[in-house]
Backbone as a chain_set.jsonl record, in Angstrom:
{"seq": "FLFAYAILRSIPNKLGGVIALVSSILILVSLPFTFKPKFRGLEFYSVAQPLFWSWVSVFLLLTWIGARPVEDPYIFLGQILTCAYFSYFVFTPIVINLNDKIV", "coords": {"N": [[17.485, -20.325, -6.485], [15.543, -20.39, -8.404], [13.051, -19.152, -8.42], [13.706, -16.487, -8.876], [14.785, -16.7, -11.411], [12.511, -17.433, -12.836], [11.074, -15.076, -12.592], [12.775, -13.389, -14.017], [12.6, -14.398, -16.664], [9.935, -14.027, -17.194], [9.426, -11.463, -17.886], [9.355, -9.655, -20.821], [11.133, -7.65, -21.736], [14.622, -7.189, -21.73], [16.234, -5.582, -20.005], [14.303, -4.794, -18.149], [13.652, -7.293, -17.097], [16.053, -8.009, -15.826], [16.197, -5.987, -13.909], [13.89, -6.584, -12.434], [14.608, -9.12, -11.502], [16.851, -8.568, -9.845], [15.648, -6.81, -8.035], [13.771, -8.52, -6.883], [15.311, -10.182, -5.306], [16.67, -8.328, -3.702], [14.559, -7.216, -2.276], [13.884, -9.269, -0.52], [16.196, -9.347, 1.02], [16.345, -6.768, 2.127], [14.0, -6.411, 3.557], [13.779, -6.989, 6.442], [14.984, -4.714, 7.481], [13.589, -2.505, 6.61], [10.846, -2.446, 7.223], [9.015, -2.079, 10.118], [6.839, -3.415, 12.145], [4.383, -2.962, 14.838], [3.915, -5.267, 16.428], [5.752, -8.299, 16.683], [5.237, -10.919, 15.69], [3.261, -12.724, 13.244], [0.971, -13.739, 14.299], [-0.579, -11.903, 15.587], [-1.672, -10.429, 13.621], [-4.299, -11.005, 11.941], [-5.202, -10.709, 9.341], [-2.917, -10.594, 7.841], [-1.86, -13.117, 7.877], [-3.13, -14.962, 5.959], [-2.227, -13.619, 3.678], [0.537, -13.961, 3.878], [0.786, -16.788, 3.641], [-0.252, -17.123, 1.113], [1.72, -15.805, -0.317], [3.855, -17.546, 0.151], [2.961, -19.781, -1.275], [2.934, -18.66, -3.849], [5.666, -18.17, -4.137], [6.673, -20.814, -4.106], [5.398, -21.81, -6.388], [6.54, -20.15, -8.34], [9.159, -21.035, -8.151], [8.813, -23.626, -9.078], [7.967, -23.062, -11.702], [10.245, -21.865, -12.67], [11.842, -24.043, -13.165], [10.639, -25.27, -15.289], [10.265, -25.675, -18.9], [10.734, -22.98, -21.294], [7.921, -22.172, -22.357], [4.628, -21.528, -23.703], [2.315, -21.743, -21.724], [3.68, -21.633, -19.282], [5.113, -19.276, -19.322], [3.098, -17.331, -19.267], [1.855, -17.961, -16.797], [4.026, -17.416, -15.158], [4.227, -14.646, -15.466], [1.856, -13.761, -14.247], [2.238, -14.719, -11.636], [4.537, -13.335, -10.978], [3.597, -10.718, -10.753], [1.931, -11.142, -8.545], [3.853, -11.824, -6.649], [5.344, -9.428, -6.259], [3.275, -7.753, -5.491], [2.62, -8.619, -2.963], [4.568, -7.488, -1.288], [3.865, -4.885, -1.428], [1.216, -4.683, -0.493], [1.132, -5.921, 2.068], [2.546, -4.294, 4.102], [0.752, -2.141, 4.1], [-1.66, -3.305, 4.956], [-0.883, -4.195, 7.501], [-0.2, -1.782, 8.754], [-2.705, -0.528, 8.748], [-4.057, -2.289, 10.441], [-2.582, -1.859, 12.791], [-3.315, 0.769, 13.349], [-6.019, 0.481, 13.856], [-6.047, -1.169, 16.1]], "CA": [[17.105, -19.075, -7.099], [14.665, -20.625, -9.547], [11.994, -18.148, -8.413], [14.246, -15.28, -9.513], [14.905, -17.007, -12.831], [11.165, -17.37, -13.397], [10.741, -13.652, -12.699], [13.6, -12.849, -15.098], [12.126, -14.768, -17.999], [8.534, -13.673, -17.401], [9.361, -10.094, -18.409], [9.933, -9.739, -22.168], [12.223, -6.699, -21.893], [15.808, -7.716, -21.058], [16.611, -4.719, -18.883], [13.239, -4.906, -17.15], [13.785, -8.588, -16.452], [17.194, -7.967, -14.912], [15.809, -5.122, -12.785], [12.942, -7.346, -11.614], [15.362, -10.181, -10.842], [17.645, -7.983, -8.759], [14.754, -6.27, -7.006], [13.121, -9.618, -6.157], [16.249, -10.661, -4.294], [16.941, -7.235, -2.757], [13.399, -7.064, -1.391], [13.999, -10.265, 0.541], [17.321, -8.992, 1.883], [16.14, -5.495, 2.818], [12.731, -6.369, 4.273], [13.882, -6.84, 7.896], [15.487, -3.392, 7.854], [12.743, -1.418, 6.131], [9.486, -2.444, 7.771], [8.993, -2.399, 11.546], [5.483, -3.368, 12.711], [4.302, -2.89, 16.3], [4.045, -6.607, 16.969], [6.756, -9.039, 15.928], [4.739, -12.11, 15.027], [2.066, -12.612, 12.419], [-0.213, -14.243, 14.984], [-1.374, -10.753, 16.0], [-2.253, -9.84, 12.42], [-5.096, -12.079, 11.341], [-5.347, -10.491, 7.897], [-1.622, -10.794, 7.196], [-1.535, -14.538, 7.802], [-3.422, -15.516, 4.62], [-1.345, -12.982, 2.698], [1.837, -14.612, 3.958], [0.733, -18.136, 3.091], [-0.421, -17.016, -0.343], [3.038, -15.475, -0.854], [4.647, -18.78, 0.173], [2.534, -20.605, -2.407], [3.423, -17.996, -5.065], [7.105, -18.423, -4.176], [6.887, -22.203, -4.507], [4.989, -21.953, -7.792], [7.578, -19.512, -9.168], [10.301, -21.95, -8.161], [8.464, -24.72, -9.979], [7.936, -22.549, -13.072], [11.628, -21.633, -13.075], [12.426, -25.311, -13.621], [9.913, -25.718, -16.481], [10.784, -25.077, -20.141], [10.172, -21.68, -21.679], [6.811, -22.409, -23.276], [3.538, -20.574, -23.544], [1.543, -21.626, -20.472], [4.557, -21.319, -18.159], [5.459, -17.855, -19.398], [1.934, -16.574, -18.806], [1.741, -18.187, -15.356], [5.128, -16.691, -14.532], [3.893, -13.217, -15.44], [0.823, -13.553, -13.224], [2.83, -14.955, -10.327], [5.474, -12.241, -10.712], [2.782, -9.607, -10.23], [1.498, -11.516, -7.196], [5.038, -11.796, -5.787], [5.663, -8.049, -5.892], [2.14, -7.105, -4.829], [2.657, -8.973, -1.541], [5.419, -6.545, -0.582], [3.178, -3.594, -1.429], [-0.031, -4.714, 0.287], [1.297, -6.359, 3.452], [2.747, -3.166, 5.021], [-0.471, -1.332, 4.18], [-2.611, -4.037, 5.793], [-0.378, -4.216, 8.882], [-0.336, -0.421, 9.298], [-4.134, -0.324, 9.036], [-4.366, -3.074, 11.621], [-1.98, -1.176, 13.939], [-4.124, 1.964, 13.659], [-7.3, 0.043, 14.424], [-5.781, -1.69, 17.435]], "C": [[16.238, -19.28, -8.35], [13.506, -19.64, -9.583], [12.466, -16.877, -9.106], [14.414, -15.496, -11.015], [13.547, -16.961, -13.524], [10.71, -15.924, -13.556], [11.513, -13.025, -13.857], [13.013, -13.162, -16.462], [10.658, -14.451, -18.227], [8.375, -12.263, -17.953], [10.061, -10.077, -19.771], [11.111, -8.786, -22.409], [13.435, -7.189, -21.104], [16.198, -6.881, -19.845], [15.567, -4.771, -17.774], [13.297, -6.223, -16.406], [14.929, -8.622, -15.455], [16.876, -7.107, -13.697], [14.844, -5.859, -11.86], [13.653, -8.466, -10.864], [16.139, -9.643, -9.651], [16.74, -7.458, -7.66], [14.036, -7.374, -6.244], [14.023, -10.176, -5.072], [16.527, -9.577, -3.263], [15.774, -6.974, -1.816], [13.504, -8.037, -0.233], [15.113, -9.916, 1.522], [17.011, -7.754, 2.716], [14.871, -5.438, 3.653], [12.871, -6.27, 5.791], [14.323, -5.45, 8.347], [14.526, -2.263, 7.508], [11.39, -1.334, 6.811], [9.507, -2.923, 9.211], [7.562, -2.297, 12.078], [5.533, -3.283, 14.237], [4.562, -4.241, 16.941], [4.994, -7.412, 16.082], [6.188, -10.217, 15.136], [3.485, -11.855, 14.215], [0.819, -13.111, 13.124], [-1.107, -13.117, 15.481], [-2.068, -10.068, 14.825], [-3.025, -10.926, 11.665], [-5.27, -11.917, 9.829], [-4.043, -10.784, 7.166], [-1.255, -12.266, 7.076], [-1.911, -15.166, 6.454], [-2.57, -14.887, 3.522], [0.018, -13.657, 2.688], [1.804, -15.99, 3.319], [0.445, -18.13, 1.593], [0.905, -16.644, -0.999], [3.937, -16.71, -0.875], [4.255, -19.677, -1.001], [2.976, -19.989, -3.738], [4.913, -18.244, -5.227], [7.401, -19.849, -4.647], [6.482, -22.442, -5.961], [5.985, -21.287, -8.735], [8.819, -20.391, -9.241], [10.034, -23.121, -9.101], [8.486, -24.257, -11.432], [9.342, -22.25, -13.578], [12.311, -22.883, -13.591], [11.749, -25.85, -14.879], [10.53, -25.084, -17.731], [10.074, -23.767, -20.473], [9.155, -21.922, -22.782], [5.654, -21.527, -22.864], [2.8, -20.635, -22.206], [2.416, -21.243, -19.282], [4.969, -19.854, -18.153], [4.308, -17.006, -18.864], [1.729, -16.738, -17.301], [2.838, -17.454, -14.595], [4.854, -15.204, -14.446], [2.855, -12.911, -14.371], [1.419, -13.702, -11.832], [3.884, -13.902, -9.972], [4.731, -11.023, -10.17], [2.307, -9.901, -8.809], [2.659, -11.462, -6.214], [5.331, -10.371, -5.321], [4.502, -7.348, -5.193], [2.076, -7.471, -3.352], [3.439, -7.93, -0.753], [4.841, -5.133, -0.592], [2.001, -3.608, -0.465], [0.152, -5.104, 1.748], [1.616, -5.208, 4.398], [1.51, -2.285, 5.163], [-1.478, -1.998, 5.103], [-2.172, -4.022, 7.257], [-0.477, -2.834, 9.506], [-1.799, -0.099, 9.599], [-4.565, -1.086, 10.285], [-3.774, -2.428, 12.879], [-2.782, 0.055, 14.329], [-5.45, 1.601, 14.278], [-7.107, -0.43, 15.852], [-5.212, -0.589, 18.246]], "O": [[16.215, -18.432, -9.241], [13.016, -19.315, -10.665], [11.702, -16.256, -9.846], [14.207, -14.573, -11.803], [13.442, -16.507, -14.663], [10.044, -15.581, -14.532], [10.96, -12.214, -14.599], [12.938, -12.286, -17.323], [10.173, -14.592, -19.349], [7.301, -11.906, -18.437], [11.232, -10.443, -19.867], [11.993, -9.093, -23.21], [13.303, -7.565, -19.939], [16.463, -7.426, -18.774], [15.912, -4.79, -16.593], [13.02, -6.27, -15.208], [14.801, -9.19, -14.371], [17.244, -7.457, -12.575], [14.965, -5.768, -10.638], [13.332, -8.732, -9.706], [16.082, -10.215, -8.562], [17.03, -7.64, -6.477], [13.717, -7.194, -5.069], [13.539, -10.6, -4.023], [16.612, -9.87, -2.07], [15.98, -6.556, -0.677], [13.24, -7.672, 0.913], [14.986, -10.162, 2.722], [17.377, -7.695, 3.89], [14.689, -4.479, 4.403], [12.119, -5.506, 6.397], [14.059, -5.057, 9.483], [14.64, -1.169, 8.062], [10.844, -0.241, 6.959], [9.957, -4.031, 9.499], [7.116, -1.205, 12.428], [6.578, -3.501, 14.85], [5.341, -4.346, 17.888], [5.028, -7.22, 14.866], [6.628, -10.473, 14.015], [2.746, -10.901, 14.461], [-0.286, -12.933, 12.613], [-2.281, -13.35, 15.769], [-2.946, -9.227, 15.019], [-2.46, -11.663, 10.857], [-5.467, -12.905, 9.122], [-4.06, -11.18, 6.0], [-0.415, -12.623, 6.249], [-1.077, -15.847, 5.857], [-2.229, -15.551, 2.543], [0.592, -13.898, 1.626], [2.692, -16.332, 2.538], [0.86, -19.044, 0.881], [1.199, -17.102, -2.103], [4.701, -16.9, -1.822], [5.121, -20.266, -1.648], [3.353, -20.716, -4.657], [5.38, -18.5, -6.337], [8.276, -20.062, -5.487], [7.146, -23.189, -6.68], [6.248, -21.808, -9.819], [9.457, -20.478, -10.29], [10.925, -23.554, -9.832], [8.971, -24.98, -12.302], [9.609, -22.365, -14.774], [13.26, -22.795, -14.37], [12.247, -26.803, -15.478], [11.233, -24.078, -17.637], [8.973, -23.491, -19.997], [9.474, -21.883, -23.97], [5.687, -20.867, -21.825], [2.674, -19.583, -21.58], [1.933, -20.588, -18.357], [5.151, -19.262, -17.09], [4.526, -16.07, -18.095], [1.457, -15.761, -16.605], [2.599, -16.93, -13.507], [5.211, -14.564, -13.456], [2.965, -11.907, -13.667], [1.135, -12.897, -10.945], [4.098, -13.611, -8.795], [5.195, -10.375, -9.232], [2.286, -9.006, -7.964], [2.467, -11.089, -5.057], [5.542, -10.133, -4.132], [4.722, -6.445, -4.386], [1.527, -6.706, -2.559], [3.019, -7.53, 0.333], [5.293, -4.277, 0.168], [1.805, -2.659, 0.294], [-0.617, -4.65, 2.594], [0.988, -5.141, 5.455], [1.254, -1.743, 6.239], [-2.085, -1.334, 5.942], [-3.001, -3.854, 8.151], [-0.811, -2.723, 10.686], [-2.093, 0.542, 10.608], [-5.349, -0.581, 11.089], [-4.411, -2.452, 13.933], [-2.916, 0.355, 15.515], [-5.959, 2.326, 15.133], [-7.92, -0.122, 16.724], [-4.903, -0.784, 19.421]]}, "num_chains": 1, "name": "protein.A"}
């Protein structure tokens, strides 16, 4: 859960950090129940594949930043990667729904 710890400490407000931490974990748990695309695999969504692999790299970088000390470059990188982490869950359903409408 180092990725969640990195998200927690990247937000300066204590309550906002706790809300972001809980929501980062709840998003992962609730995703299979909330979003149902037409096709099951990502191989049918050519635009969603790079989004997924960029999210995997953001996840791994957040995990790495969670293990680093709380210093200036890591805090700033954590804030940028936190925005990228949550934006994946906003943009991927939009991209997949647009792809379903086109196909």
